[in-house]
C-alpha positions as CSV (number, residue, x, y, z in Angstrom):
1,V,-31.2,81.6,12.6
2,T,-34.1,79.3,11.9
3,I,-33.6,75.6,11.2
4,F,-36.1,73.4,9.5
5,Y,-36.0,69.9,11.0
6,K,-38.6,67.3,10.2
7,R,-40.8,70.0,8.7
8,K,-40.8,71.7,12.1
9,K,-39.6,75.3,12.5
10,I,-37.1,75.6,15.4
11,P,-36.4,79.2,16.1
12,F,-33.1,79.8,18.0
13,A,-33.2,82.1,20.9
14,K,-33.3,85.7,19.7
15,P,-33.1,88.8,21.9
16,E,-36.7,89.9,22.3
17,P,-37.6,93.5,22.8
18,E,-38.5,94.1,26.4
19,K,-42.3,94.4,26.9
20,K,-43.4,97.1,29.3
21,L,-45.7,95.6,31.8
22,P,-48.7,97.4,33.3
23,V,-48.2,98.3,36.9
24,N,-50.9,95.9,38.1
25,T,-49.3,92.8,36.6
26,P,-48.7,90.2,39.4
27,F,-46.3,88.0,37.5
28,P,-42.9,88.9,36.3
29,P,-42.3,88.6,32.5
30,S,-41.3,85.1,31.4
31,P,-37.6,84.8,30.4
32,P,-37.0,84.5,26.7
33,K,-37.2,80.9,25.5
34,K,-33.9,79.3,24.8
35,M,-33.3,76.1,23.0
36,D,-33.1,73.1,25.3
37,L,-29.6,71.7,25.2
38,R,-31.1,68.2,25.2
39,V,-33.1,69.0,22.1
40,L,-30.0,70.5,20.4
41,G,-28.1,67.4,21.4
42,S,-30.6,65.1,19.8
43,L,-30.5,67.2,16.7
44,L,-26.8,66.9,16.6
45,N,-27.0,63.1,17.1
46,A,-29.3,62.9,14.1
47,K,-26.4,64.0,12.0
48,K,-28.8,65.1,9.3
49,M,-27.5,68.7,9.3
50,P,-23.7,69.2,9.9
51,Q,-24.2,73.0,10.2
52,L,-26.1,72.4,13.5
53,H,-22.8,71.6,15.1
54,Q,-21.3,74.8,14.1
55,I,-24.3,76.7,15.3
56,A,-24.1,74.9,18.6
57,M,-20.4,75.9,18.9
58,M,-21.3,79.5,18.2
59,A,-24.1,79.4,20.7
60,K,-21.7,78.2,23.5
61,R,-19.5,81.3,23.1
């Protein structure tokens, strides 16, 4: 699900395919980026898109 908000594309967290790391990589892979709840809350407070609330409810499950 991608939401357009203030001409900005906000991708919701999707399961990313695991990337196989080379053996000599010193750092662990970064976790998949998830939407900040504070950002989601500010979007809900804007009340410009009511479907955001439904998406948030679905994301909590």
